[in-house]
C-alpha positions in Angstrom: 0.0 0.0 0.0 2.8 2.4 0.8 4.5 1.7 -2.5 1.2 2.5 -4.3 0.8 5.8 -2.5 4.4 6.7 -3.4 3.7 5.8 -7.0 0.7 8.1 -7.3 2.6 10.8 -5.5 5.4 10.5 -8.1 2.9 10.8 -10.9 1.4 14.0 -9.4 4.8 15.5 -8.9 5.9 14.7 -12.5 2.7 16.2 -13.8 3.2 19.4 -11.7 6.7 19.9 -13.2 5.3 20.8 -16.6 1.8 21.9 -15.7 1.0 25.2 -17.4 -1.5 27.9 -16.4 -4.5 28.7 -18.5 -4.8 31.9 -20.5 -1.7 33.7 -19.4 0.6 34.0 -22.5 0.6 33.9 -26.3 0.0 30.6 -28.0 0.3 29.3 -31.6 -3.3 29.4 -32.8 -2.9 28.4 -36.5 -0.2 26.8 -38.7 -0.2 27.0 -42.5 2.0 24.7 -44.6 0.7 25.3 -48.1 2.2 24.9 -51.6 5.4 26.7 -52.5 5.9 29.7 -50.2 2.4 29.7 -48.8 3.6 29.5 -45.2 2.0 31.3 -42.2 1.8 31.3 -38.5 -0.9 32.8 -36.3 -0.2 33.8 -32.7 -3.1 34.4 -30.3 -3.2 36.6 -27.2 -5.5 34.7 -24.8 -5.4 37.4 -22.1 -7.4 40.5 -21.3 -4.4 42.7 -21.6 -2.3 43.8 -24.6 1.0 42.0 -25.0 4.0 43.8 -26.5 6.4 41.5 -28.3 9.5 43.7 -28.8 12.6 42.3 -27.1 10.6 39.7 -25.2 9.3 37.1 -27.7 11.0 35.3 -30.6 10.3 32.5 -33.0 12.7 29.7 -33.9 12.5 27.1 -36.6 14.3 23.9 -35.6 14.9 22.5 -39.1 15.1 18.9 -40.0 15.4 17.6 -36.4 18.0 20.1 -35.2 18.4 20.9 -31.6 20.7 23.8 -32.0 18.9 26.2 -34.4 18.5 28.7 -31.5 22.2 29.3 -31.8 22.0 30.3 -35.5 20.7 33.8 -36.1 19.3 32.8 -39.5 16.8 30.6 -37.7 15.9 33.0 -34.9 13.2 35.6 -35.6 12.7 38.4 -33.0 9.1 39.4 -32.8 7.9 43.0 -32.8 4.6 44.8 -32.3 1.7 44.4 -30.0 -1.1 41.8 -29.9 -4.3 43.2 -28.3 -6.5 41.2 -26.0 -8.1 38.1 -27.6 -6.6 39.2 -31.0 -4.0 37.6 -33.3 -0.8 38.3 -35.2 -0.6 36.6 -38.6 2.9 36.3 -40.1 3.7 35.2 -43.6 6.9 35.2 -45.7 7.9 38.5 -47.3 8.0 37.0 -50.8 6.0 39.7 -52.4 8.2 41.0 -55.2 8.1 39.4 -58.6 11.3 37.5 -59.4 12.3 37.2 -55.7 10.9 33.6 -55.5 7.5 31.9 -55.8 5.2 34.7 -54.5 2.9 34.1 -51.6 -0.7 33.7 -52.8 -2.6 37.0 -52.8 -5.3 35.5 -50.6 -2.7 34.7 -48.0 -1.0 38.1 -48.3 -4.3 39.8 -47.5 -4.4 38.0 -44.2 -0.9 39.1 -43.1 -0.5 41.5 -40.3 3.3 41.1 -40.3 5.7 39.9 -43.1 8.7 38.0 -41.8 12.0 38.4 -43.6 12.7 35.9 -46.3 16.2 35.1 -47.3 16.6 31.4 -47.3 20.2 30.4 -47.7 21.2 34.1 -47.3 22.5 36.1 -44.4 19.5 38.0 -43.1 18.8 37.3 -39.4 15.6 35.3 -39.2 15.4 34.9 -42.9 15.2 31.1 -42.7 12.4 30.9 -40.1 9.1 31.1 -42.0 10.2 28.4 -44.3 8.9 25.1 -42.9 7.8 22.2 -45.0 6.1 19.8 -42.6 9.1 18.2 -40.9 10.4 21.2 -38.8 9.6 22.1 -35.2 8.7 25.6 -34.4 9.3 27.2 -31.0 7.7 30.3 -29.6 10.0 31.6 -26.8 9.8 34.3 -24.1 12.7 36.1 -22.5 12.9 35.5 -18.7 13.9 38.0 -16.1 17.3 36.3 -15.8 18.0 36.9 -19.5 17.4 33.3 -20.6 14.8 32.2 -23.1 12.0 29.7 -22.4 9.7 27.9 -24.7 6.1 28.9 -24.1 4.7 26.9 -27.1 6.1 24.3 -29.5 4.7 23.0 -32.8 6.2 19.6 -33.7 8.9 17.9 -31.7 12.3 19.5 -31.3 15.1 17.0 -32.2 12.9 14.8 -34.4 12.7 14.8 -38.1 9.6 12.7 -39.2 10.2 10.2 -42.0 8.2 9.6 -45.1 6.5 6.4 -46.0 9.7 5.0 -47.5 11.8 6.0 -44.5 13.2 9.0 -46.3 13.4 12.7 -45.4 10.4 14.2 -47.2 7.8 13.3 -44.6 5.8 15.0 -41.8 4.1 14.1 -38.6 1.1 11.9 -39.2 -2.2 10.8 -37.7 -0.9 7.3 -36.8 1.3 6.3 -33.8 4.2 6.9 -33.3 3.4 9.8 -35.7 6.9 10.2 -37.1 7.5 7.0 -39.0 5.6 7.9 -42.2 2.6 5.7 -41.5 -0.8 7.2 -41.9 -1.8 10.5 -43.4 0.5 13.6 -43.2 -0.9 16.3 -40.9 1.9 18.9 -40.9 2.6 18.9 -44.6 0.2 20.4 -47.2 -2.2 21.2 -44.4 -3.6 24.1 -42.3 -3.9 23.3 -38.6 -6.2 25.3 -36.4 -5.7 25.1 -32.6 -8.7 23.7 -30.8 -10.8 26.2 -28.9 -10.2 24.2 -25.7 -6.4 24.7 -25.7 -5.6 27.5 -23.3 -1.8 27.2 -23.0 1.2 26.2 -25.0 3.6 23.2 -24.8 7.0 23.8 -23.3 10.3 21.9 -23.6 9.7 20.0 -20.3 6.4 18.7 -21.5 8.0 17.6 -24.7 10.6 15.6 -22.8 7.7 13.4 -21.6 6.5 12.5 -25.2 6.0 8.8 -25.1 6.1 8.6 -21.3 2.4 8.0 -20.6 3.3 6.8 -17.0 4.1 10.4 -16.1 1.1 12.0 -17.8 3.1 12.7 -21.0 1.9 12.7 -24.5 1.6 9.3 -26.3 4.6 8.7 -28.5 5.7 11.7 -30.7 3.9 14.9 -31.7 0.2 14.1 -32.1 -1.2 17.1 -34.0 -4.8 15.9 -33.6 -4.5 16.2 -29.8 -4.5 20.0 -30.1 -5.3 21.0 -33.7 -8.1 20.5 -36.3 -6.9 19.8 -39.8 -7.9 21.6 -43.0 -6.7 21.2 -46.6 -3.6 22.8 -48.2 -3.9 26.5 -49.0 -6.9 27.0 -46.6 -6.5 30.6 -45.3 -10.1 31.6 -44.5 -9.7 31.1 -40.7 -6.6 33.3 -40.4 -7.1 36.6 -38.7 -9.3 35.5 -35.8 -9.2 32.7 -33.3 -11.9 31.4 -31.0 -10.6 30.2 -27.6 -12.3 29.2 -24.4 -10.1 31.8 -22.7 -12.3 34.5 -24.2 -15.6 33.0 -23.1 -14.4 32.0 -19.7 -13.5 35.7 -19.0 -17.1 36.7 -19.5 -16.7 38.1 -23.0 -19.1 36.7 -25.5 -18.1 34.9 -28.7 -18.1 36.4 -32.1 -21.6 37.0 -33.3 -21.0 34.7 -36.3 -19.8 31.9 -34.1 -22.4 32.0 -31.4 -25.4 31.9 -33.8 -24.6 28.8 -35.7 -26.3 25.5 -34.7 -26.0 22.1 -36.5 -28.8 19.6 -35.8 -28.7 16.7 -35.2 -25.2 16.2 -34.0 -24.2 13.4 -34.0 -25.5 13.3 -37.6 -27.8 10.4 -38.5 -29.2 9.3 -41.9 -26.5 11.3 -43.7 -28.5 14.6 -43.2 -28.2 17.7 -41.0 -29.5 21.2 -40.8 -27.5 24.4 -40.4 -29.3 27.2 -38.5 -27.8 30.7 -38.4 -28.7 34.3 -37.6 -27.1 35.4 -40.9 -27.7 34.2 -44.5 -25.6 31.1 -45.4 -23.6 31.3 -48.6 -22.0 27.9 -48.7 -21.4 24.8 -46.6 -18.3 22.6 -46.9 -17.7 19.3 -45.1 -14.1 18.2 -44.6 -12.7 15.0 -43.3 -10.4 15.1 -40.3 -7.4 14.6 -42.6 -8.4 17.6 -44.7 -10.3 16.0 -47.7 -13.4 17.9 -48.9 -16.3 15.4 -49.0 -19.1 17.8 -49.6 -19.5 21.3 -50.9 -22.6 23.4 -51.9 -22.9 27.0 -52.8 -26.5 28.3 -52.1 -27.9 30.5 -54.8 -30.7 31.5 -52.4 -29.2 32.7 -49.2 -31.3 31.4 -46.3 -30.7 31.3 -42.5 -31.6 27.6 -42.4 -30.2 25.1 -44.9 -30.3 21.3 -45.1 -27.3 19.3 -46.1 -27.8 15.8 -47.6 -24.6 13.8 -47.8 -23.5 10.8 -49.7 -23.0 7.8 -47.3 -19.8 8.6 -45.4 -17.7 6.5 -43.0 -18.6 7.1 -39.4 -16.3 9.5 -37.6 -15.5 13.1 -36.9 -15.8 15.8 -39.7 -15.5 19.6 -39.9 -18.2 21.8 -41.3 -17.3 25.2 -42.6 -20.3 27.5 -42.9 -19.6 30.6 -45.0 -21.8 33.7 -44.8 -22.8 36.4 -47.3 -20.3 38.8 -45.8 -17.5 36.2 -46.5 -17.0 35.5 -42.8 -17.0 31.8 -41.9 -17.4 29.5 -38.9 -16.0 26.0 -38.5 -18.0 23.4 -36.5 -17.2 19.8 -35.7 -19.7 17.0 -36.3 -19.9 13.3 -35.6 -21.4 11.1 -38.3 -22.9 7.9 -37.0 
């Protein structure tokens, strides 16, 4: 009995080591790994106060399994500006000039609030940061009072380069354990990943050290993107620019009007049919599988506030429904098909 008590005490202690506090600092809210140079990262302020980035926050790309990229100025990007309460910063590559390289898609450029320097292979500090291709880890760091830098959020797994299905180096983290061996569908390559609204804090390096160590409350195996992100197809940019997080609603501030007035019934969905009810006219409805494949799309010529969607028979499971309105704003909902 004494050994059992000590065992549970050890578990509680290990969990406390890397426990984070809800809604206290910036998190990565969206990751875009699209075709060519269509790369973007969205950072969200989950607090009720403005956060100034200058001199205090930086972004690092740990490329191809590196653990020392933070020592190379080319891979370290100091962040500047201010993120207001419950707002976001959207950074894209500064490949906007013809002839410079493959230009960022106009739809993505319109979403940018900050263009990161782009000088891959050059000498510009930070010029190699916003250049991921699915197998790189990204760390958001904050400067501590003693002058050291601490990870406050990490995308991917530092020190690991996921393999492709042939065991080569063109892979990405997948949806199948152990997530880095190339088995299953790629999630961090040719995808947009949106942080789940329930995520209120980032992942730090100590938590990452427990990947695969379930006995201490760690994450199962390697980086499991589905644990914290929803997946959308390549070159999906619509959701950039705003992020819905439970930090906002828990503070007593209401959700965005578009978001709070969308209801899908029934959910779980039965008989391959559901109804979307909204306070605004619905322009289109898209249903996407959890690995980013569009399985249904309909543009409504007559814009109504209640529309019915009839699906072909789909496998049971979790899907995402994107409801787009006449004002081009959109809301994403999760459904279960039974």
